[in-house]
C-alpha positions in Angstrom: 115.3 120.6 140.9 111.8 121.1 142.1 111.3 117.6 143.3 113.1 116.3 146.4 112.7 112.5 146.0 113.7 109.6 144.0 110.4 107.7 143.2 110.6 104.1 142.1 107.6 102.0 141.1 108.9 99.1 139.2 108.2 95.4 138.4 111.2 93.4 137.3 111.1 89.6 136.8 114.4 87.9 137.6 115.5 84.3 137.4 114.7 83.4 141.0 112.1 86.0 142.1 110.3 89.1 141.0 111.4 92.5 142.2 108.4 94.7 143.1 109.1 98.2 144.3 107.0 101.2 145.2 109.3 103.5 147.2 110.0 107.1 147.7 113.6 107.9 148.7 114.5 111.4 150.0 117.3 113.0 148.0 119.4 113.7 151.1 121.6 111.6 153.4 122.1 107.9 153.1 119.5 105.3 152.3 120.7 101.8 153.0 119.2 98.8 151.1 119.6 95.9 153.5 119.0 92.2 153.2 120.5 88.8 152.5 122.4 87.9 149.4 120.1 87.3 146.5 117.3 89.6 147.8 117.4 92.1 144.9 119.6 94.8 146.4 121.9 95.1 143.4 119.0 94.8 141.0 117.5 97.9 142.7 120.7 99.8 142.2 120.8 98.7 138.5 117.3 100.0 138.0 118.3 103.4 139.4 121.5 103.5 137.4 119.8 102.5 134.1 121.6 99.1 133.8 118.4 97.2 133.8 114.9 98.0 132.5 111.8 97.1 134.5 109.0 95.2 132.6 106.6 97.9 133.9 107.3 100.9 136.0 108.0 104.6 136.6 111.3 106.0 138.0 111.5 109.8 138.7 114.5 111.7 139.9 113.3 115.0 141.4 111.1 116.4 138.6 112.7 114.3 135.8 111.3 111.0 134.5 114.1 108.5 134.0 111.7 105.6 133.2 108.0 105.5 132.3 107.2 102.3 130.5 103.6 103.3 129.7 104.9 106.3 127.8 108.0 104.6 126.5 110.3 107.0 128.4 113.9 105.7 128.9 116.9 107.8 129.9 120.1 105.9 129.3 122.6 105.4 132.1 125.2 107.9 130.8 122.5 110.7 130.9 121.3 110.1 134.5 124.2 111.7 136.4 124.6 108.6 138.6 127.8 107.7 140.3 128.2 104.0 140.9 130.9 102.4 143.1 131.1 98.6 142.7 132.2 95.9 145.0 135.5 95.4 143.2 136.4 99.1 142.5 136.8 98.5 138.8 139.8 100.8 138.4 141.8 100.9 135.2 144.7 98.7 136.1 147.1 100.1 133.3 146.8 103.6 134.8 148.2 105.2 137.9 145.8 106.6 140.6 146.2 110.0 139.0 145.5 108.6 135.6 142.2 107.1 136.9 141.2 110.4 138.4 142.2 112.3 135.3 140.0 110.0 133.2 137.0 110.9 135.3 137.7 114.6 135.2 137.9 114.6 131.4 134.4 113.1 131.2 132.7 115.1 134.0 129.9 117.4 132.8 130.9 121.0 132.8 127.4 122.2 133.6 127.1 120.3 136.8 128.1 121.4 140.3 130.9 119.5 141.9 133.8 119.6 144.3 137.5 120.3 143.5 139.9 117.5 142.8 142.0 118.7 145.7 139.1 118.5 148.2 138.2 115.0 147.0 141.7 113.7 147.1 142.2 115.1 150.6 138.9 113.8 151.9 139.7 110.2 150.7 143.3 110.6 151.9 144.9 109.4 148.6 147.3 112.3 147.9 150.2 110.0 148.7 148.9 107.4 146.3 148.6 109.5 143.2 151.8 108.3 141.5 151.2 104.6 142.3 149.8 102.0 139.9 146.5 100.4 140.8 148.1 96.9 141.1 150.1 98.1 144.1 147.1 99.3 146.1 145.4 97.4 149.0 141.7 96.6 148.8 140.8 99.6 151.0 143.0 102.0 149.0 141.4 100.8 145.8 137.9 101.6 147.1 139.0 105.0 148.3 140.3 105.7 144.8 137.2 104.4 143.3 135.0 106.6 145.4 137.2 109.6 144.6 137.0 108.9 140.9 133.3 108.6 141.0 132.9 111.9 142.9 135.0 113.6 140.2 132.3 112.7 137.6 130.0 115.2 139.5 127.1 112.8 140.1 123.7 113.9 141.2 123.3 110.7 143.2 125.8 108.1 144.5 125.2 104.3 144.5 127.4 102.1 146.6 127.1 98.4 146.0 128.6 96.6 149.1 131.9 98.6 148.8 133.3 96.8 151.9 132.4 93.3 151.1 135.8 92.3 149.6 137.7 93.6 152.6 138.7 91.9 155.8 137.3 93.1 159.1 140.3 95.4 159.9 140.2 97.0 156.4 136.5 97.6 156.8 137.1 99.4 160.0 139.7 101.6 158.2 137.3 102.5 155.4 134.2 103.2 157.3 135.4 106.7 158.5 135.9 107.7 154.9 132.3 106.7 154.2 131.2 108.9 157.1 133.4 111.7 155.6 131.6 111.2 152.3 128.3 111.8 154.0 129.3 114.8 156.0 131.6 116.6 153.5 129.8 116.1 150.2 126.1 116.1 151.0 125.4 113.8 148.1 122.3 111.7 148.2 123.5 108.1 148.5 121.9 104.6 148.2 124.1 102.1 150.1 123.6 98.4 149.6 124.8 96.1 152.4 123.9 93.0 154.3 126.1 94.1 157.3 124.2 95.5 160.3 127.3 97.3 161.6 127.7 99.3 158.4 124.1 100.2 158.1 123.8 101.2 161.7 126.8 103.4 161.4 126.3 105.4 158.2 122.7 105.3 157.1 119.8 107.7 157.9 117.1 105.3 156.7 116.8 101.7 155.7 114.9 99.6 153.1 114.8 95.9 154.0 114.5 93.6 151.0 113.8 89.8 151.0 113.1 87.9 147.8 112.5 91.1 145.9 109.9 92.4 148.3 110.2 95.4 150.6 109.3 94.1 154.0 110.2 97.2 156.0 111.4 100.8 155.5 112.0 103.8 157.7 114.5 105.5 159.9 117.5 103.3 160.6 117.2 102.9 164.4 113.4 102.3 164.2 113.6 99.8 161.3 116.5 97.7 162.7 115.0 97.7 166.1 111.8 96.4 164.8 113.7 93.3 163.6 115.7 93.1 166.9 118.9 94.1 165.1 121.7 96.3 166.3 125.4 96.7 165.6 127.2 93.5 166.1 124.2 91.3 165.4 124.0 90.2 161.8 121.4 87.6 160.8 123.0 87.1 157.4 126.6 86.6 158.7 128.0 83.1 158.3 129.8 82.0 161.5 130.8 78.9 163.5 129.8 78.6 167.1 132.1 76.5 169.4 131.5 75.3 173.0 134.5 75.3 175.3 135.9 75.9 178.8 138.3 78.5 180.2 141.7 77.1 181.0 143.3 79.4 183.6 146.4 77.4 183.7 147.2 78.2 180.1 146.2 81.8 180.1 149.2 84.1 179.8 150.4 87.5 178.5 147.0 89.0 178.7 145.5 86.3 176.6 142.6 84.1 177.8 142.8 80.3 176.9 139.7 78.5 175.9 139.9 74.8 175.5 137.7 73.3 172.8 138.1 69.5 172.8 141.8 68.8 172.9 142.9 72.1 171.3 143.4 75.5 173.0 142.4 78.9 171.6 143.9 82.1 172.9 141.7 85.2 172.9 142.6 88.8 173.5 139.6 89.3 175.7 138.8 90.6 179.2 136.6 87.8 180.6 135.6 87.9 184.2 134.8 84.2 184.8 136.0 81.7 187.3 137.8 78.4 187.0 136.9 76.2 184.1 133.7 78.1 183.3 131.9 77.1 180.0 132.0 79.7 177.2 130.7 79.9 173.7 132.9 81.2 170.9 131.4 82.8 167.7 133.9 82.9 164.9 132.6 84.9 161.9 133.6 83.6 158.5 135.0 87.1 157.7 137.6 86.6 160.5 139.0 83.3 159.2 
C-alpha cells in the first residue's frame, strides 16, 4: 500500500444533524473518536465500514478509493477488509466459542496477511473458553471472543464501537488490558469510538472530538484532551449524582469511612484524612449503580 492514511471527506445528512468530515487518519496506532452520545461517532464508523453512503464525499484507504460520489465509485462493505466490533459482540449464540472462531477462519481472505489462531486465542486469553457456548459467557468474555473472531478475518483496519459500554466498571477494567494488548501485539490501525475519557486516555494515540456531526478538535491524545481540560477520571458526558454529606467518625469501622447524607449513612472504602464531622461531596456515577 503506497498510501499511509485513511482520508475521509464526506457529507451525510442524518435525522438530527449533518455529519461533515474532512479528516486524514494515519494508518497506525489507535485513533479515538470521542464525544457525547448522538454526536455522529457510530455514523463515522459506518461510513468507513461501508454500512452508510454519504450524499457527497470521497473516502480513500491508502491508495485505494472506497467512495467517490462524483465518479460513482462505491466499494461494498465485504470488499473493504474492515473488521468491526460492535457494542453487543454479536456472536452466534447457537455456536460454541470455537464455532464462532471457525466461522471467521473459513471466511478470511487467503491472500491477506494475518496472525495465527493460536496467537490470537492466547492474546485474548480465551483458550479456556473454546468449548463453551456463547450464552454462558460474561460480557467481558463475549467481547474478547468478538475481538478474536474479528482478528481472524484478517482485517486491514479495525473499528471498535464502544466495546466497553455494556460492561460494568469492574469488567471494563478487566478488558482494557486486552485492548492494550491488541494495540501492542497486532499493530493493526484502529478507530476506537468512545465517550469515556479514561478509555481514550489509556489506549489512543490521537483523538477526533465530535459534536453534532462536526469535528471540533483533533490531534495527539494528551494535547487534545488537555485543550478541553479533560484527563482520566474527568468525563463531561458521564451521568452522575452528587450528594452533600458529613463524615461520621462514630460510625466508621473496619476500614470503612461513614458519610451521613440526611438520615442515612453511606460507607466508603476510602482513605480520607479529614477531621470530625467535615463536609464532603460524593459523586456517584450511574455506571456504579
